[in-house]
C-alpha positions as a Markdown table, in Angstrom:
| # | Residue | x | y | z |
|---|---|---|---|---|
| 1 | Met | 145.2 | -139.6 | -120.8 |
| 2 | Asn | 141.5 | -138.7 | -121.4 |
| 3 | His | 140.0 | -135.9 | -123.3 |
| 4 | Thr | 139.5 | -133.7 | -120.3 |
| 5 | Thr | 143.2 | -133.5 | -119.6 |
| 6 | Arg | 144.2 | -132.2 | -123.0 |
| 7 | Gln | 145.7 | -128.8 | -122.9 |
| 8 | Asp | 143.6 | -127.3 | -125.6 |
| 9 | Gly | 145.0 | -123.8 | -125.1 |
| 10 | Ile | 148.4 | -125.1 | -126.3 |
| 11 | His | 147.1 | -125.8 | -129.8 |
| 12 | Pro | 143.6 | -124.3 | -129.9 |
| 13 | Phe | 141.3 | -125.7 | -132.6 |
| 14 | Pro | 138.2 | -123.9 | -133.8 |
| 15 | Ala | 135.2 | -124.2 | -131.5 |
| 16 | Gly | 133.4 | -126.2 | -134.1 |
| 17 | Met | 135.9 | -129.1 | -134.1 |
| 18 | Gln | 134.9 | -132.3 | -132.2 |
| 19 | Ser | 137.0 | -135.3 | -131.1 |
| 20 | Arg | 136.0 | -138.8 | -132.1 |
| 21 | Glu | 137.5 | -142.3 | -131.6 |
| 22 | Ile | 137.2 | -144.4 | -134.7 |
| 23 | Glu | 137.8 | -148.2 | -134.6 |
| 24 | Thr | 139.5 | -149.3 | -137.8 |
| 25 | Asn | 142.2 | -151.8 | -139.0 |
| 26 | Ala | 142.8 | -153.2 | -135.5 |
| 27 | Ala | 143.4 | -149.7 | -134.0 |
| 28 | Thr | 141.4 | -146.9 | -132.4 |
| 29 | Ile | 142.2 | -143.6 | -134.1 |
| 30 | His | 141.6 | -140.4 | -132.3 |
| 31 | Val | 140.5 | -137.7 | -134.8 |
| 32 | Arg | 139.4 | -134.1 | -134.7 |
| 33 | Val | 136.6 | -133.2 | -137.2 |
| 34 | Gly | 134.8 | -130.0 | -138.0 |
| 35 | Gly | 133.8 | -127.5 | -140.7 |
| 36 | Gln | 132.0 | -127.9 | -144.0 |
| 37 | Gly | 132.9 | -128.2 | -147.6 |
| 38 | Pro | 135.7 | -130.3 | -149.3 |
| 39 | Ala | 137.5 | -132.5 | -146.9 |
| 40 | Val | 141.1 | -131.8 | -146.0 |
| 41 | Val | 143.1 | -134.3 | -143.9 |
| 42 | Leu | 146.0 | -133.2 | -141.8 |
| 43 | Leu | 148.7 | -135.8 | -140.9 |
| 44 | His | 151.3 | -135.1 | -138.3 |
| 45 | Gly | 154.7 | -136.8 | -137.6 |
| 46 | Phe | 157.0 | -137.8 | -134.8 |
| 47 | Gly | 157.5 | -135.2 | -132.0 |
| 48 | Thr | 154.0 | -133.8 | -132.2 |
| 49 | Thr | 150.4 | -135.1 | -132.6 |
| 50 | Gly | 147.4 | -134.0 | -134.6 |
| 51 | Asp | 147.4 | -131.1 | -132.1 |
| 52 | Met | 150.0 | -129.3 | -134.2 |
| 53 | Trp | 147.4 | -128.3 | -136.8 |
| 54 | Gly | 145.3 | -125.8 | -134.7 |
| 55 | His | 146.5 | -122.7 | -136.5 |
| 56 | Leu | 145.9 | -124.2 | -140.0 |
| 57 | Ala | 142.5 | -125.5 | -139.0 |
| 58 | His | 141.4 | -122.0 | -138.1 |
| 59 | Ala | 142.3 | -120.9 | -141.7 |
| 60 | Leu | 140.6 | -123.8 | -143.5 |
| 61 | Ile | 137.5 | -124.5 | -141.5 |
| 62 | Glu | 135.3 | -121.8 | -143.1 |
| 63 | Asp | 135.3 | -123.6 | -146.4 |
| 64 | His | 136.6 | -127.1 | -145.7 |
| 65 | Thr | 135.8 | -130.1 | -143.5 |
| 66 | Val | 139.0 | -130.4 | -141.5 |
| 67 | Ile | 140.0 | -133.9 | -140.3 |
| 68 | Ala | 143.1 | -134.2 | -138.1 |
| 69 | Pro | 143.8 | -137.7 | -136.7 |
| 70 | Asp | 146.6 | -138.9 | -134.4 |
| 71 | Leu | 148.6 | -141.6 | -136.1 |
| 72 | Arg | 148.4 | -145.1 | -134.7 |
| 73 | Gly | 150.5 | -145.3 | -131.6 |
| 74 | Leu | 150.8 | -141.6 | -131.1 |
| 75 | Gly | 148.8 | -138.9 | -129.3 |
| 76 | Leu | 145.4 | -140.2 | -128.1 |
| 77 | Ser | 145.2 | -143.1 | -130.6 |
| 78 | Ser | 145.7 | -146.7 | -129.5 |
| 79 | Lys | 149.1 | -148.2 | -129.3 |
| 80 | Pro | 149.0 | -151.6 | -130.9 |
| 81 | Glu | 152.0 | -153.9 | -130.9 |
| 82 | Gly | 152.5 | -153.7 | -134.7 |
| 83 | Gly | 151.2 | -152.2 | -137.9 |
| 84 | Tyr | 153.6 | -149.2 | -138.1 |
| 85 | Asp | 154.6 | -149.7 | -141.7 |
| 86 | Lys | 153.2 | -146.7 | -143.6 |
| 87 | Lys | 151.1 | -148.7 | -146.0 |
| 88 | Asn | 149.2 | -150.1 | -143.1 |
| 89 | Gln | 148.8 | -146.7 | -141.5 |
| 90 | Ala | 147.5 | -145.4 | -144.8 |
| 91 | Ala | 144.8 | -148.1 | -144.4 |
| 92 | Asp | 144.1 | -146.6 | -140.9 |
| 93 | Val | 143.5 | -143.2 | -142.6 |
| 94 | Trp | 141.2 | -144.6 | -145.3 |
| 95 | Gly | 139.3 | -146.5 | -142.6 |
| 96 | Val | 138.7 | -143.3 | -140.7 |
| 97 | Leu | 137.5 | -141.6 | -143.8 |
| 98 | Asp | 135.2 | -144.4 | -144.7 |
| 99 | Ala | 133.7 | -144.3 | -141.2 |
| 100 | Leu | 133.2 | -140.6 | -141.6 |
| 101 | Gly | 131.6 | -141.1 | -145.0 |
| 102 | Val | 134.3 | -139.0 | -146.8 |
| 103 | Pro | 135.0 | -140.2 | -150.4 |
| 104 | Ala | 137.6 | -137.7 | -151.5 |
| 105 | Ile | 140.2 | -135.5 | -149.8 |
| 106 | Glu | 142.9 | -133.0 | -150.1 |
| 107 | Leu | 145.9 | -134.0 | -148.0 |
| 108 | Ile | 148.4 | -132.0 | -145.8 |
| 109 | Thr | 151.3 | -134.0 | -144.3 |
| 110 | His | 154.4 | -133.3 | -142.2 |
| 111 | Asp | 157.3 | -135.5 | -141.2 |
| 112 | Ile | 156.3 | -139.1 | -140.9 |
| 113 | Gly | 152.8 | -138.0 | -142.0 |
| 114 | Ile | 154.4 | -137.5 | -145.5 |
| 115 | Met | 155.3 | -141.2 | -145.6 |
| 116 | Val | 151.8 | -142.2 | -144.5 |
| 117 | Gly | 150.5 | -139.7 | -147.0 |
| 118 | Tyr | 152.4 | -141.1 | -149.9 |
| 119 | Ala | 151.2 | -144.6 | -149.2 |
| 120 | Ala | 147.6 | -143.2 | -148.9 |
| 121 | Val | 147.8 | -141.4 | -152.2 |
| 122 | Ala | 149.6 | -144.2 | -154.0 |
| 123 | Thr | 146.9 | -146.8 | -152.9 |
| 124 | His | 144.0 | -144.5 | -153.7 |
| 125 | Pro | 145.1 | -141.7 | -156.1 |
| 126 | Glu | 141.5 | -141.3 | -157.3 |
| 127 | Arg | 140.5 | -140.1 | -153.8 |
| 128 | Val | 143.1 | -137.4 | -153.4 |
| 129 | Gly | 142.7 | -134.1 | -155.3 |
| 130 | Arg | 145.9 | -132.3 | -154.0 |
| 131 | Trp | 148.7 | -133.2 | -151.7 |
| 132 | Val | 151.0 | -131.0 | -149.5 |
| 133 | Ala | 154.2 | -132.6 | -148.3 |
| 134 | Ile | 156.2 | -130.7 | -145.6 |
| 135 | Asp | 159.8 | -131.2 | -144.6 |
| 136 | Ala | 160.7 | -134.9 | -144.7 |
| 137 | Pro | 162.0 | -137.5 | -147.2 |
| 138 | Leu | 160.4 | -140.7 | -148.4 |
| 139 | Pro | 162.0 | -144.1 | -147.6 |
| 140 | Gly | 163.6 | -145.7 | -150.6 |
| 141 | Ile | 163.0 | -142.7 | -152.9 |
| 142 | Gly | 165.6 | -140.3 | -154.4 |
| 143 | Pro | 168.4 | -139.4 | -152.0 |
| 144 | Trp | 167.2 | -141.8 | -149.3 |
| 145 | Asp | 170.4 | -143.9 | -149.1 |
| 146 | Arg | 172.5 | -140.7 | -148.6 |
| 147 | Ile | 170.1 | -139.5 | -145.9 |
| 148 | Thr | 170.3 | -142.7 | -144.0 |
| 149 | Gln | 174.1 | -142.5 | -143.9 |
| 150 | Asp | 174.0 | -139.1 | -142.2 |
| 151 | Pro | 175.1 | -139.7 | -138.6 |
| 152 | Thr | 172.6 | -137.2 | -137.3 |
| 153 | Met | 169.9 | -139.6 | -138.5 |
| 154 | Trp | 170.9 | -142.1 | -135.8 |
| 155 | His | 167.3 | -142.2 | -134.5 |
| 156 | Phe | 166.2 | -144.1 | -137.6 |
| 157 | Gly | 167.6 | -147.3 | -136.1 |
| 158 | Phe | 167.0 | -146.5 | -132.4 |
| 159 | Gly | 164.5 | -148.9 | -130.9 |
| 160 | Gly | 164.0 | -152.1 | -129.0 |
| 161 | His | 163.5 | -153.1 | -125.4 |
| 162 | Asp | 166.8 | -151.6 | -124.1 |
| 163 | Met | 166.2 | -148.4 | -125.9 |
| 164 | Glu | 162.7 | -148.2 | -124.4 |
| 165 | Arg | 164.3 | -148.7 | -121.0 |
| 166 | Leu | 166.8 | -145.9 | -121.6 |
| 167 | Val | 164.0 | -143.4 | -122.6 |
| 168 | Asp | 161.4 | -144.5 | -120.0 |
| 169 | Gly | 160.8 | -141.6 | -117.6 |
| 170 | Arg | 163.2 | -139.4 | -119.8 |
| 171 | Glu | 160.8 | -138.8 | -122.7 |
| 172 | Arg | 161.2 | -135.1 | -122.4 |
| 173 | Ile | 165.0 | -135.3 | -122.6 |
| 174 | Tyr | 164.8 | -137.5 | -125.8 |
| 175 | Leu | 162.2 | -135.2 | -127.4 |
| 176 | Asp | 164.1 | -132.0 | -126.5 |
| 177 | Arg | 166.9 | -133.2 | -128.7 |
| 178 | Phe | 164.6 | -133.1 | -131.8 |
| 179 | Trp | 162.9 | -129.9 | -130.9 |
| 180 | Asn | 166.2 | -128.1 | -130.2 |
| 181 | Glu | 168.4 | -129.5 | -133.0 |
| 182 | Leu | 165.8 | -129.3 | -135.8 |
| 183 | Ser | 164.7 | -125.7 | -135.2 |
| 184 | Val | 166.3 | -122.4 | -136.1 |
| 185 | Asp | 165.4 | -121.0 | -132.6 |
| 186 | Pro | 164.5 | -123.6 | -130.0 |
| 187 | Arg | 162.6 | -120.9 | -128.1 |
| 188 | Arg | 159.8 | -121.0 | -130.7 |
| 189 | Phe | 158.9 | -124.5 | -129.5 |
| 190 | Asp | 157.9 | -123.1 | -126.2 |
| 191 | Glu | 157.8 | -124.7 | -122.8 |
| 192 | Ala | 154.1 | -125.2 | -122.6 |
| 193 | Lys | 154.1 | -127.1 | -125.9 |
| 194 | Arg | 157.1 | -129.2 | -124.8 |
| 195 | Gln | 155.2 | -130.2 | -121.6 |
| 196 | His | 152.1 | -130.9 | -123.6 |
| 197 | Tyr | 153.8 | -133.3 | -126.1 |
| 198 | Ala | 156.1 | -134.8 | -123.5 |
| 199 | Ala | 153.1 | -135.9 | -121.5 |
| 200 | Leu | 151.5 | -137.5 | -124.5 |
| 201 | Tyr | 154.7 | -139.3 | -125.5 |
| 202 | Ala | 155.1 | -140.5 | -121.9 |
| 203 | Gln | 151.9 | -142.6 | -122.1 |
| 204 | Pro | 152.4 | -146.3 | -121.8 |
| 205 | Gly | 153.5 | -147.7 | -125.2 |
| 206 | Ala | 153.9 | -144.3 | -126.9 |
| 207 | Met | 157.7 | -144.4 | -127.2 |
| 208 | Arg | 157.7 | -148.0 | -128.3 |
| 209 | Ala | 155.2 | -147.0 | -131.0 |
| 210 | Ser | 157.4 | -144.0 | -131.9 |
| 211 | Phe | 160.5 | -146.2 | -132.4 |
| 212 | Ala | 158.3 | -148.6 | -134.4 |
| 213 | Gln | 157.5 | -145.7 | -136.9 |
| 214 | Phe | 161.2 | -145.5 | -137.7 |
| 215 | Leu | 162.1 | -149.1 | -137.5 |
| 216 | Ala | 159.5 | -149.8 | -140.3 |
| 217 | Phe | 161.5 | -147.7 | -142.8 |
| 218 | Thr | 163.0 | -150.7 | -144.5 |
| 219 | Gln | 159.6 | -152.1 | -145.2 |
| 220 | Asp | 158.4 | -148.7 | -146.2 |
| 221 | Ala | 161.2 | -148.3 | -148.7 |
| 222 | Ala | 160.3 | -151.6 | -150.3 |
| 223 | Asp | 156.6 | -150.6 | -150.5 |
| 224 | Asn | 157.5 | -147.2 | -151.9 |
| 225 | Gln | 159.5 | -148.8 | -154.7 |
| 226 | Lys | 156.4 | -150.9 | -155.6 |
| 227 | Phe | 154.2 | -147.8 | -155.5 |
| 228 | Leu | 156.6 | -146.0 | -157.8 |
| 229 | Ala | 156.7 | -148.9 | -160.2 |
| 230 | Gln | 153.0 | -148.3 | -160.8 |
| 231 | Gly | 153.7 | -144.8 | -162.1 |
| 232 | Lys | 154.0 | -141.3 | -160.9 |
| 233 | Leu | 151.2 | -139.4 | -159.2 |
| 234 | Gln | 149.3 | -137.0 | -161.3 |
| 235 | Met | 147.5 | -134.8 | -158.8 |
| 236 | Pro | 149.1 | -131.3 | -158.0 |
| 237 | Val | 151.6 | -131.5 | -155.2 |
| 238 | Leu | 153.1 | -128.7 | -153.1 |
| 239 | Ala | 156.4 | -129.6 | -151.4 |
| 240 | Phe | 158.0 | -127.3 | -148.9 |
| 241 | Gly | 160.0 | -127.2 | -145.7 |
| 242 | Gly | 162.2 | -125.1 | -143.5 |
| 243 | Glu | 165.2 | -123.3 | -144.9 |
| 244 | Ala | 167.5 | -124.9 | -142.2 |
| 245 | Thr | 166.2 | -128.5 | -142.6 |
| 246 | Phe | 164.7 | -130.4 | -145.5 |
| 247 | Gly | 163.2 | -127.5 | -147.4 |
| 248 | Pro | 166.0 | -127.2 | -149.9 |
| 249 | Gly | 165.8 | -130.9 | -150.8 |
| 250 | Ile | 162.1 | -131.8 | -150.6 |
| 251 | Gly | 161.3 | -130.8 | -154.2 |
| 252 | Glu | 163.9 | -133.3 | -155.5 |
| 253 | Val | 162.2 | -136.1 | -153.5 |
| 254 | Leu | 158.7 | -135.4 | -154.5 |
| 255 | Arg | 159.5 | -135.0 | -158.2 |
| 256 | Cys | 160.6 | -138.6 | -158.0 |
| 257 | Val | 157.1 | -139.7 | -157.3 |
| 258 | Ala | 154.8 | -137.0 | -158.9 |
| 259 | Asp | 154.7 | -135.2 | -162.2 |
| 260 | Asp | 153.0 | -132.0 | -161.1 |
| 261 | Val | 155.2 | -130.6 | -158.2 |
| 262 | Glu | 155.9 | -127.1 | -157.0 |
| 263 | Asp | 158.2 | -126.5 | -154.2 |
| 264 | Ala | 158.9 | -123.7 | -151.7 |
| 265 | Ile | 161.2 | -122.9 | -148.8 |
| 266 | Ile | 160.2 | -121.1 | -145.6 |
| 267 | Pro | 163.0 | -118.7 | -144.6 |
| 268 | Asp | 164.2 | -118.6 | -141.0 |
| 269 | Cys | 162.6 | -121.9 | -140.2 |
| 270 | Gly | 163.6 | -125.4 | -139.3 |
| 271 | His | 161.6 | -128.6 | -139.2 |
| 272 | Trp | 158.8 | -127.5 | -136.8 |
| 273 | Ile | 157.0 | -125.4 | -139.3 |
| 274 | Thr | 153.7 | -124.9 | -137.4 |
| 275 | Glu | 155.7 | -123.8 | -134.3 |
| 276 | Glu | 158.4 | -121.7 | -136.0 |
| 277 | Gln | 156.5 | -120.0 | -138.8 |
| 278 | Pro | 152.8 | -120.8 | -138.4 |
| 279 | Gln | 151.5 | -117.9 | -140.5 |
| 280 | Ala | 153.9 | -118.6 | -143.4 |
| 281 | Thr | 153.0 | -122.3 | -143.3 |
| 282 | Thr | 149.3 | -121.5 | -143.2 |
| 283 | Asp | 149.5 | -119.0 | -146.1 |
| 284 | Leu | 151.3 | -121.5 | -148.4 |
| 285 | Val | 148.8 | -124.3 | -147.7 |
| 286 | Ala | 145.7 | -122.1 | -147.9 |
| 287 | Asp | 146.8 | -120.5 | -151.2 |
| 288 | Phe | 147.6 | -123.9 | -152.7 |
| 289 | Leu | 144.2 | -125.4 | -151.7 |
| 290 | Arg | 142.2 | -122.5 | -152.9 |
| 291 | Arg | 143.6 | -122.0 | -156.3 |
| 292 | Ala | 141.4 | -123.1 | -159.2 |
| 293 | His | 142.1 | -126.7 | -160.2 |
């Protein structure tokens, strides 16, 4: 899918945002960049792409340089055979930032983006002023073992050639399961957005890469234990999520890895926070970033 086929009306970004393709770490990362001022990086997770951040970008672009990449294997980024452990994807992010000449950032992360974000912060804490972690756990940290034993998390181990064959041509069916079951009201993840993301996830190699994100969790857990052994993070962290999904537990997880954590819960909201409660999400993030350090 090329740039001209993107349905920009689905997740409209500010007019000043431009798309770039950055070669780094044996991948090509598609990234949206715009604005001026301190840099803020927005990392998405599974079931969306960097397109999810349009609403937040509008709120931040007046006084921030907004950087929203697609993770390796997802969206319009390339889909290499490997490299989906989160430590390596953190290297993707730092490679993009080095190419853009950005030395320091504030970081906003959702879903698998949290896991990439923790690896990014743990490997270069001196480059991250604040971190926002939204609605997901961290492999190997806190209640992780309990989470992995939950039968509704079956997709953590779903992957491989036969699973790819099962989902091939049925990407929309597979994705609907997540959009429906992880939202308070599935209608908030509307049909136009479902079609938009389903088309991106139907690209050759996209579902293989999606499964690889989850199948790397064992390696991610081992890496996270090593990060934690180096000490807790010291920058301010905001942890929040939907009332119906991981919001009630995310503070517990983030306090395992960081000393300065505040947490919040968005009422009447599931996992898809930018679709279900875009204004509440934007208000929480913007307030956190604009407070005096």
